[in-house]
C-alpha positions, 0 to 999 in steps of 0.5 A: 593861132599857135600857142607861143609857148608850146613853139618856143619850147619847140624852137629852144629844142631845134635851135640848140647849139645854133648861134642866134645873133645877139640882136635877135631875142628868142621871143622875137624869133618865136613871133616871127615864126609863128607869124610865118607858119600862120600865114602859110596855114590860112593859105593851105586852110583856103586852098583846102576849103576850095578843094573839099567844097569843089570850088563851090559845087560841093559833092555832098555824098562824098562830104557825107561820107567824109562826116561819117568817116569823121564821127567814127574816129 
């Protein structure tokens, strides 16, 4: 889950000078944007899980190399 406060601050900066309709609050825009990003993020994550684990046929040699590289950083 995204940190709504951080996203709101980012949106405040990015939307500076842009007129927002009166019927929309910054909080509503922040929440809608966060939900949009989270929906996209979870789909992206699921796709990457399939790729990483080779669609249910994991290449454990390749994964072991990735684990070792990640632990070095």
